[in-house]
DRENKEFI-82515 format. One record per residue (C-alpha): residue number from 1; x, y, z. Coordinates in nm, 2 decimals, always signed. Example, Ala and Ser with C-alpha at 12.3 -4.5 7.8 and 13.67 -1.06 7.14 Angstrom:
2
<rec seq="1" c1="+1.23" c2="-0.45" c3="+0.78"/>
<rec seq="2" c1="+1.37" c2="-0.11" c3="+0.71"/>
END
This chain:
272
<rec seq="1" c1="-2.80" c2="+0.73" c3="+4.85"/>
<rec seq="2" c1="-2.94" c2="+1.10" c3="+4.85"/>
<rec seq="3" c1="-2.80" c2="+1.37" c3="+5.11"/>
<rec seq="4" c1="-3.13" c2="+1.36" c3="+5.33"/>
<rec seq="5" c1="-3.09" c2="+0.96" c3="+5.34"/>
<rec seq="6" c1="-2.74" c2="+0.96" c3="+5.45"/>
<rec seq="7" c1="-2.78" c2="+1.23" c3="+5.71"/>
<rec seq="8" c1="-3.08" c2="+1.02" c3="+5.87"/>
<rec seq="9" c1="-2.88" c2="+0.73" c3="+5.91"/>
<rec seq="10" c1="-2.55" c2="+0.83" c3="+6.01"/>
<rec seq="11" c1="-2.61" c2="+0.62" c3="+6.35"/>
<rec seq="12" c1="-2.73" c2="+0.27" c3="+6.31"/>
<rec seq="13" c1="-2.76" c2="-0.02" c3="+6.61"/>
<rec seq="14" c1="-2.57" c2="-0.29" c3="+6.51"/>
<rec seq="15" c1="-2.74" c2="-0.63" c3="+6.61"/>
<rec seq="16" c1="-2.40" c2="-0.84" c3="+6.62"/>
<rec seq="17" c1="-2.43" c2="-1.07" c3="+6.82"/>
<rec seq="18" c1="-2.75" c2="-1.03" c3="+7.03"/>
<rec seq="19" c1="-3.06" c2="-1.29" c3="+6.97"/>
<rec seq="20" c1="-3.42" c2="-1.35" c3="+7.13"/>
<rec seq="21" c1="-3.54" c2="-1.13" c3="+7.41"/>
<rec seq="22" c1="-3.20" c2="-0.96" c3="+7.48"/>
<rec seq="23" c1="-3.20" c2="-0.83" c3="+7.12"/>
<rec seq="24" c1="-3.59" c2="-0.75" c3="+7.12"/>
<rec seq="25" c1="-3.50" c2="-0.52" c3="+7.46"/>
<rec seq="26" c1="-3.18" c2="-0.37" c3="+7.29"/>
<rec seq="27" c1="-3.38" c2="-0.27" c3="+6.96"/>
<rec seq="28" c1="-3.67" c2="-0.12" c3="+7.17"/>
<rec seq="29" c1="-3.44" c2="+0.12" c3="+7.35"/>
<rec seq="30" c1="-3.24" c2="+0.20" c3="+7.04"/>
<rec seq="31" c1="-3.60" c2="+0.28" c3="+6.90"/>
<rec seq="32" c1="-3.65" c2="+0.46" c3="+7.20"/>
<rec seq="33" c1="-3.37" c2="+0.69" c3="+7.19"/>
<rec seq="34" c1="-3.41" c2="+0.77" c3="+6.81"/>
<rec seq="35" c1="-3.22" c2="+0.52" c3="+6.61"/>
<rec seq="36" c1="-3.40" c2="+0.39" c3="+6.30"/>
<rec seq="37" c1="-3.14" c2="+0.22" c3="+6.11"/>
<rec seq="38" c1="-3.02" c2="-0.14" c3="+6.20"/>
<rec seq="39" c1="-2.79" c2="-0.36" c3="+6.11"/>
<rec seq="40" c1="-2.76" c2="-0.75" c3="+6.07"/>
<rec seq="41" c1="-2.65" c2="-1.02" c3="+5.86"/>
<rec seq="42" c1="-2.69" c2="-1.37" c3="+5.77"/>
<rec seq="43" c1="-2.39" c2="-1.48" c3="+5.97"/>
<rec seq="44" c1="-2.52" c2="-1.34" c3="+6.27"/>
<rec seq="45" c1="-2.83" c2="-1.56" c3="+6.29"/>
<rec seq="46" c1="-3.08" c2="-1.29" c3="+6.44"/>
<rec seq="47" c1="-3.25" c2="-1.18" c3="+6.09"/>
<rec seq="48" c1="-3.56" c2="-1.31" c3="+6.22"/>
<rec seq="49" c1="-3.52" c2="-1.17" c3="+6.54"/>
<rec seq="50" c1="-3.45" c2="-0.82" c3="+6.42"/>
<rec seq="51" c1="-3.73" c2="-0.86" c3="+6.21"/>
<rec seq="52" c1="-3.96" c2="-0.89" c3="+6.44"/>
<rec seq="53" c1="-3.84" c2="-0.65" c3="+6.67"/>
<rec seq="54" c1="-3.87" c2="-0.39" c3="+6.45"/>
<rec seq="55" c1="-4.24" c2="-0.50" c3="+6.33"/>
<rec seq="56" c1="-4.34" c2="-0.47" c3="+6.66"/>
<rec seq="57" c1="-4.19" c2="-0.13" c3="+6.74"/>
<rec seq="58" c1="-4.47" c2="+0.02" c3="+6.54"/>
<rec seq="59" c1="-4.23" c2="+0.24" c3="+6.33"/>
<rec seq="60" c1="-4.35" c2="+0.28" c3="+6.00"/>
<rec seq="61" c1="-4.16" c2="+0.08" c3="+5.74"/>
<rec seq="62" c1="-4.08" c2="+0.40" c3="+5.52"/>
<rec seq="63" c1="-3.87" c2="+0.53" c3="+5.85"/>
<rec seq="64" c1="-3.66" c2="+0.26" c3="+5.90"/>
<rec seq="65" c1="-3.30" c2="+0.15" c3="+5.71"/>
<rec seq="66" c1="-3.24" c2="-0.16" c3="+5.74"/>
<rec seq="67" c1="-2.89" c2="-0.32" c3="+5.61"/>
<rec seq="68" c1="-2.80" c2="-0.69" c3="+5.61"/>
<rec seq="69" c1="-2.55" c2="-0.89" c3="+5.45"/>
<rec seq="70" c1="-2.49" c2="-1.21" c3="+5.27"/>
<rec seq="71" c1="-2.25" c2="-1.43" c3="+5.37"/>
<rec seq="72" c1="-1.97" c2="-1.59" c3="+5.13"/>
<rec seq="73" c1="-2.14" c2="-1.94" c3="+5.17"/>
<rec seq="74" c1="-2.41" c2="-1.78" c3="+4.96"/>
<rec seq="75" c1="-2.17" c2="-1.64" c3="+4.71"/>
<rec seq="76" c1="-2.29" c2="-1.89" c3="+4.42"/>
<rec seq="77" c1="-2.58" c2="-1.85" c3="+4.13"/>
<rec seq="78" c1="-2.76" c2="-2.12" c3="+4.32"/>
<rec seq="79" c1="-2.78" c2="-1.97" c3="+4.66"/>
<rec seq="80" c1="-2.73" c2="-1.59" c3="+4.63"/>
<rec seq="81" c1="-3.09" c2="-1.48" c3="+4.54"/>
<rec seq="82" c1="-3.25" c2="-1.76" c3="+4.73"/>
<rec seq="83" c1="-3.04" c2="-1.65" c3="+5.06"/>
<rec seq="84" c1="-3.17" c2="-1.31" c3="+5.02"/>
<rec seq="85" c1="-3.50" c2="-1.39" c3="+4.95"/>
<rec seq="86" c1="-3.49" c2="-1.58" c3="+5.26"/>
<rec seq="87" c1="-3.33" c2="-1.28" c3="+5.49"/>
<rec seq="88" c1="-3.60" c2="-1.04" c3="+5.37"/>
<rec seq="89" c1="-3.90" c2="-1.31" c3="+5.46"/>
<rec seq="90" c1="-3.71" c2="-1.33" c3="+5.79"/>
<rec seq="91" c1="-3.68" c2="-0.95" c3="+5.83"/>
<rec seq="92" c1="-4.06" c2="-0.90" c3="+5.72"/>
<rec seq="93" c1="-3.96" c2="-0.70" c3="+5.47"/>
<rec seq="94" c1="-4.00" c2="-0.69" c3="+5.07"/>
<rec seq="95" c1="-3.65" c2="-0.54" c3="+4.99"/>
<rec seq="96" c1="-3.35" c2="-0.46" c3="+5.18"/>
<rec seq="97" c1="-3.25" c2="-0.07" c3="+5.23"/>
<rec seq="98" c1="-2.91" c2="-0.16" c3="+5.19"/>
<rec seq="99" c1="-2.77" c2="-0.52" c3="+5.12"/>
<rec seq="100" c1="-2.40" c2="-0.57" c3="+5.13"/>
<rec seq="101" c1="-2.14" c2="-0.87" c3="+5.07"/>
<rec seq="102" c1="-2.01" c2="-0.95" c3="+5.42"/>
<rec seq="103" c1="-1.67" c2="-1.01" c3="+5.27"/>
<rec seq="104" c1="-1.48" c2="-1.02" c3="+4.97"/>
<rec seq="105" c1="-1.49" c2="-1.33" c3="+4.78"/>
<rec seq="106" c1="-1.20" c2="-1.56" c3="+4.97"/>
<rec seq="107" c1="-0.93" c2="-1.61" c3="+4.70"/>
<rec seq="108" c1="-0.96" c2="-1.24" c3="+4.56"/>
<rec seq="109" c1="-1.20" c2="-1.29" c3="+4.28"/>
<rec seq="110" c1="-1.43" c2="-1.08" c3="+4.37"/>
<rec seq="111" c1="-1.64" c2="-1.03" c3="+4.03"/>
<rec seq="112" c1="-1.88" c2="-1.31" c3="+4.07"/>
<rec seq="113" c1="-2.02" c2="-1.20" c3="+4.39"/>
<rec seq="114" c1="-2.06" c2="-0.83" c3="+4.29"/>
<rec seq="115" c1="-2.25" c2="-0.93" c3="+3.97"/>
<rec seq="116" c1="-2.47" c2="-1.13" c3="+4.16"/>
<rec seq="117" c1="-2.53" c2="-0.82" c3="+4.43"/>
<rec seq="118" c1="-2.59" c2="-0.59" c3="+4.11"/>
<rec seq="119" c1="-2.84" c2="-0.87" c3="+3.99"/>
<rec seq="120" c1="-3.05" c2="-0.86" c3="+4.37"/>
<rec seq="121" c1="-3.04" c2="-0.48" c3="+4.32"/>
<rec seq="122" c1="-3.19" c2="-0.49" c3="+3.94"/>
<rec seq="123" c1="-3.44" c2="-0.73" c3="+4.09"/>
<rec seq="124" c1="-3.56" c2="-0.52" c3="+4.32"/>
<rec seq="125" c1="-3.45" c2="-0.72" c3="+4.65"/>
<rec seq="126" c1="-3.27" c2="-0.42" c3="+4.78"/>
<rec seq="127" c1="-3.30" c2="-0.04" c3="+4.75"/>
<rec seq="128" c1="-2.92" c2="+0.03" c3="+4.77"/>
<rec seq="129" c1="-2.62" c2="-0.20" c3="+4.74"/>
<rec seq="130" c1="-2.27" c2="-0.19" c3="+4.89"/>
<rec seq="131" c1="-1.98" c2="-0.43" c3="+4.99"/>
<rec seq="132" c1="-1.80" c2="-0.48" c3="+5.38"/>
<rec seq="133" c1="-1.43" c2="-0.55" c3="+5.45"/>
<rec seq="134" c1="-1.31" c2="-0.46" c3="+5.11"/>
<rec seq="135" c1="-0.96" c2="-0.32" c3="+5.05"/>
<rec seq="136" c1="-0.90" c2="+0.00" c3="+4.86"/>
<rec seq="137" c1="-0.80" c2="-0.20" c3="+4.56"/>
<rec seq="138" c1="-1.12" c2="-0.41" c3="+4.57"/>
<rec seq="139" c1="-1.29" c2="-0.09" c3="+4.62"/>
<rec seq="140" c1="-1.16" c2="+0.03" c3="+4.28"/>
<rec seq="141" c1="-1.23" c2="-0.30" c3="+4.13"/>
<rec seq="142" c1="-1.59" c2="-0.30" c3="+4.24"/>
<rec seq="143" c1="-1.64" c2="+0.01" c3="+4.16"/>
<rec seq="144" c1="-1.55" c2="-0.07" c3="+3.79"/>
<rec seq="145" c1="-1.76" c2="-0.40" c3="+3.79"/>
<rec seq="146" c1="-2.10" c2="-0.27" c3="+3.95"/>
<rec seq="147" c1="-2.34" c2="-0.01" c3="+3.74"/>
<rec seq="148" c1="-2.53" c2="+0.09" c3="+4.04"/>
<rec seq="149" c1="-2.37" c2="+0.29" c3="+4.30"/>
<rec seq="150" c1="-2.21" c2="+0.11" c3="+4.61"/>
<rec seq="151" c1="-2.36" c2="+0.32" c3="+4.90"/>
<rec seq="152" c1="-2.09" c2="+0.16" c3="+5.17"/>
<rec seq="153" c1="-1.76" c2="-0.01" c3="+5.25"/>
<rec seq="154" c1="-1.85" c2="-0.12" c3="+5.57"/>
<rec seq="155" c1="-1.53" c2="-0.17" c3="+5.76"/>
<rec seq="156" c1="-1.36" c2="-0.16" c3="+6.12"/>
<rec seq="157" c1="-1.29" c2="+0.21" c3="+6.20"/>
<rec seq="158" c1="-1.17" c2="+0.35" c3="+6.52"/>
<rec seq="159" c1="-0.89" c2="+0.59" c3="+6.65"/>
<rec seq="160" c1="-0.66" c2="+0.30" c3="+6.71"/>
<rec seq="161" c1="-0.67" c2="+0.21" c3="+6.36"/>
<rec seq="162" c1="-0.51" c2="+0.40" c3="+6.07"/>
<rec seq="163" c1="-0.77" c2="+0.36" c3="+5.80"/>
<rec seq="164" c1="-0.62" c2="+0.66" c3="+5.57"/>
<rec seq="165" c1="-0.57" c2="+0.46" c3="+5.26"/>
<rec seq="166" c1="-0.95" c2="+0.33" c3="+5.28"/>
<rec seq="167" c1="-1.07" c2="+0.71" c3="+5.33"/>
<rec seq="168" c1="-0.87" c2="+0.78" c3="+5.01"/>
<rec seq="169" c1="-0.99" c2="+0.54" c3="+4.83"/>
<rec seq="170" c1="-1.35" c2="+0.61" c3="+4.92"/>
<rec seq="171" c1="-1.27" c2="+0.97" c3="+4.81"/>
<rec seq="172" c1="-1.13" c2="+0.79" c3="+4.48"/>
<rec seq="173" c1="-1.42" c2="+0.58" c3="+4.43"/>
<rec seq="174" c1="-1.72" c2="+0.76" c3="+4.52"/>
<rec seq="175" c1="-1.78" c2="+0.48" c3="+4.79"/>
<rec seq="176" c1="-1.84" c2="+0.62" c3="+5.12"/>
<rec seq="177" c1="-1.69" c2="+0.42" c3="+5.43"/>
<rec seq="178" c1="-1.92" c2="+0.34" c3="+5.73"/>
<rec seq="179" c1="-1.79" c2="+0.20" c3="+6.08"/>
<rec seq="180" c1="-1.80" c2="-0.13" c3="+6.28"/>
<rec seq="181" c1="-1.61" c2="-0.22" c3="+6.61"/>
<rec seq="182" c1="-1.66" c2="+0.15" c3="+6.64"/>
<rec seq="183" c1="-1.52" c2="+0.15" c3="+6.99"/>
<rec seq="184" c1="-1.29" c2="-0.13" c3="+6.92"/>
<rec seq="185" c1="-1.47" c2="-0.32" c3="+7.16"/>
<rec seq="186" c1="-1.37" c2="-0.10" c3="+7.44"/>
<rec seq="187" c1="-1.00" c2="-0.12" c3="+7.36"/>
<rec seq="188" c1="-1.05" c2="+0.28" c3="+7.36"/>
<rec seq="189" c1="-1.15" c2="+0.32" c3="+7.71"/>
<rec seq="190" c1="-0.78" c2="+0.21" c3="+7.80"/>
<rec seq="191" c1="-0.68" c2="+0.56" c3="+7.64"/>
<rec seq="192" c1="-0.70" c2="+0.87" c3="+7.88"/>
<rec seq="193" c1="-0.75" c2="+1.07" c3="+7.61"/>
<rec seq="194" c1="-1.09" c2="+1.04" c3="+7.50"/>
<rec seq="195" c1="-1.22" c2="+1.08" c3="+7.83"/>
<rec seq="196" c1="-1.02" c2="+1.41" c3="+7.90"/>
<rec seq="197" c1="-1.11" c2="+1.57" c3="+7.57"/>
<rec seq="198" c1="-1.47" c2="+1.46" c3="+7.65"/>
<rec seq="199" c1="-1.50" c2="+1.63" c3="+7.96"/>
<rec seq="200" c1="-1.44" c2="+1.97" c3="+7.78"/>
<rec seq="201" c1="-1.75" c2="+1.91" c3="+7.56"/>
<rec seq="202" c1="-1.94" c2="+1.76" c3="+7.87"/>
<rec seq="203" c1="-1.94" c2="+1.40" c3="+7.70"/>
<rec seq="204" c1="-1.82" c2="+1.08" c3="+7.75"/>
<rec seq="205" c1="-1.54" c2="+0.88" c3="+7.62"/>
<rec seq="206" c1="-1.72" c2="+0.68" c3="+7.41"/>
<rec seq="207" c1="-1.91" c2="+0.99" c3="+7.28"/>
<rec seq="208" c1="-1.60" c2="+1.14" c3="+7.18"/>
<rec seq="209" c1="-1.48" c2="+0.88" c3="+6.99"/>
<rec seq="210" c1="-1.78" c2="+0.80" c3="+6.82"/>
<rec seq="211" c1="-1.80" c2="+1.22" c3="+6.71"/>
<rec seq="212" c1="-1.42" c2="+1.18" c3="+6.59"/>
<rec seq="213" c1="-1.53" c2="+0.89" c3="+6.34"/>
<rec seq="214" c1="-1.85" c2="+1.13" c3="+6.20"/>
<rec seq="215" c1="-1.61" c2="+1.39" c3="+6.17"/>
<rec seq="216" c1="-1.39" c2="+1.16" c3="+5.95"/>
<rec seq="217" c1="-1.73" c2="+1.16" c3="+5.73"/>
<rec seq="218" c1="-1.79" c2="+0.79" c3="+5.80"/>
<rec seq="219" c1="-2.13" c2="+0.68" c3="+5.95"/>
<rec seq="220" c1="-2.13" c2="+0.47" c3="+6.30"/>
<rec seq="221" c1="-2.29" c2="+0.16" c3="+6.37"/>
<rec seq="222" c1="-2.28" c2="+0.11" c3="+6.77"/>
<rec seq="223" c1="-2.43" c2="-0.15" c3="+7.01"/>
<rec seq="224" c1="-2.50" c2="-0.23" c3="+7.34"/>
<rec seq="225" c1="-2.76" c2="-0.39" c3="+7.57"/>
<rec seq="226" c1="-2.79" c2="-0.11" c3="+7.80"/>
<rec seq="227" c1="-3.03" c2="+0.18" c3="+7.76"/>
<rec seq="228" c1="-2.80" c2="+0.46" c3="+7.89"/>
<rec seq="229" c1="-2.53" c2="+0.35" c3="+7.63"/>
<rec seq="230" c1="-2.75" c2="+0.30" c3="+7.36"/>
<rec seq="231" c1="-2.89" c2="+0.67" c3="+7.41"/>
<rec seq="232" c1="-2.54" c2="+0.82" c3="+7.45"/>
<rec seq="233" c1="-2.44" c2="+0.65" c3="+7.15"/>
<rec seq="234" c1="-2.68" c2="+0.85" c3="+6.98"/>
<rec seq="235" c1="-2.64" c2="+1.17" c3="+7.11"/>
<rec seq="236" c1="-2.33" c2="+1.26" c3="+6.96"/>
<rec seq="237" c1="-2.44" c2="+1.51" c3="+6.68"/>
<rec seq="238" c1="-2.48" c2="+1.83" c3="+6.95"/>
<rec seq="239" c1="-2.12" c2="+1.92" c3="+6.95"/>
<rec seq="240" c1="-1.81" c2="+1.92" c3="+6.75"/>
<rec seq="241" c1="-1.46" c2="+1.82" c3="+6.80"/>
<rec seq="242" c1="-1.19" c2="+2.11" c3="+6.73"/>
<rec seq="243" c1="-0.95" c2="+2.04" c3="+6.47"/>
<rec seq="244" c1="-0.65" c2="+2.06" c3="+6.78"/>
<rec seq="245" c1="-0.88" c2="+1.77" c3="+6.93"/>
<rec seq="246" c1="-0.91" c2="+1.58" c3="+6.63"/>
<rec seq="247" c1="-0.54" c2="+1.60" c3="+6.56"/>
<rec seq="248" c1="-0.45" c2="+1.46" c3="+6.94"/>
<rec seq="249" c1="-0.69" c2="+1.18" c3="+6.86"/>
<rec seq="250" c1="-0.54" c2="+1.10" c3="+6.53"/>
<rec seq="251" c1="-0.18" c2="+1.03" c3="+6.67"/>
<rec seq="252" c1="-0.33" c2="+0.74" c3="+6.82"/>
<rec seq="253" c1="-0.41" c2="+0.59" c3="+6.48"/>
<rec seq="254" c1="-0.04" c2="+0.47" c3="+6.48"/>
<rec seq="255" c1="-0.13" c2="+0.22" c3="+6.76"/>
<rec seq="256" c1="-0.22" c2="-0.03" c3="+6.48"/>
<rec seq="257" c1="-0.50" c2="-0.21" c3="+6.67"/>
<rec seq="258" c1="-0.67" c2="-0.42" c3="+6.47"/>
<rec seq="259" c1="-0.99" c2="-0.67" c3="+6.60"/>
<rec seq="260" c1="-1.09" c2="-0.83" c3="+6.25"/>
<rec seq="261" c1="-0.83" c2="-1.01" c3="+6.09"/>
<rec seq="262" c1="-0.71" c2="-1.33" c3="+5.98"/>
<rec seq="263" c1="-0.70" c2="-1.43" c3="+6.33"/>
<rec seq="264" c1="-1.07" c2="-1.42" c3="+6.36"/>
<rec seq="265" c1="-1.19" c2="-1.42" c3="+6.03"/>
<rec seq="266" c1="-0.94" c2="-1.69" c3="+5.84"/>
<rec seq="267" c1="-1.07" c2="-1.55" c3="+5.49"/>
<rec seq="268" c1="-1.02" c2="-1.23" c3="+5.55"/>
<rec seq="269" c1="-0.84" c2="-0.99" c3="+5.30"/>
<rec seq="270" c1="-0.45" c2="-0.86" c3="+5.33"/>
<rec seq="271" c1="-0.58" c2="-0.55" c3="+5.49"/>
<rec seq="272" c1="-0.46" c2="-0.22" c3="+5.42"/>
END
């Protein structure tokens, strides 16, 4: 993925768990705010609604970055490519800008699904490919298995969770991270530090959290149905947190608050 492409898509609008009119209205607000990157997945059951909303937006296809993810139920030779083709049809596009494996293959044998992902890329179904919810060890395996560049490992990433091992693996493998659950589904708002730091920059607690993630070198995915929050989540490029404030936030990583684990997703790997 080239540098210009990365810079233009550091902020993506996540669509989970939205559907129908609620999703259409949210995407309309996101487009108005400036978003051009949108994230969906087979698992979300909203690819068709997302595709319809983006098609109706009037934004040129070349200006959009559309990410979708293949679910583990389609990690077979018989179903992988047909499922991707079905996703593209639902999204009303001829290829995905970024196609991800939503989870590592349950059981730990990740080679087969990675080769199928490579095949989708080679057949022109995806401009870029990547992974999601991979551990550091799996990132190293994936880099050895896949010939095409892996442009992201989309993972839970926020200031209440220490993902330093994954950041180190990203540097080692050249597979950048991107975030989901960027504000820890609201858990960050229980910590006054974010509002306190944000006040010094004329920004909100949420904007402070998102800026911290970006300054870690991690693109963000955010979701809201409120136009004012959608716009605020996008407006995080016009300030820079000082190294002192970054350090103050860093200390909260020891909280160890993880949202997405085996309690929520039984086939999740043993995360770092």
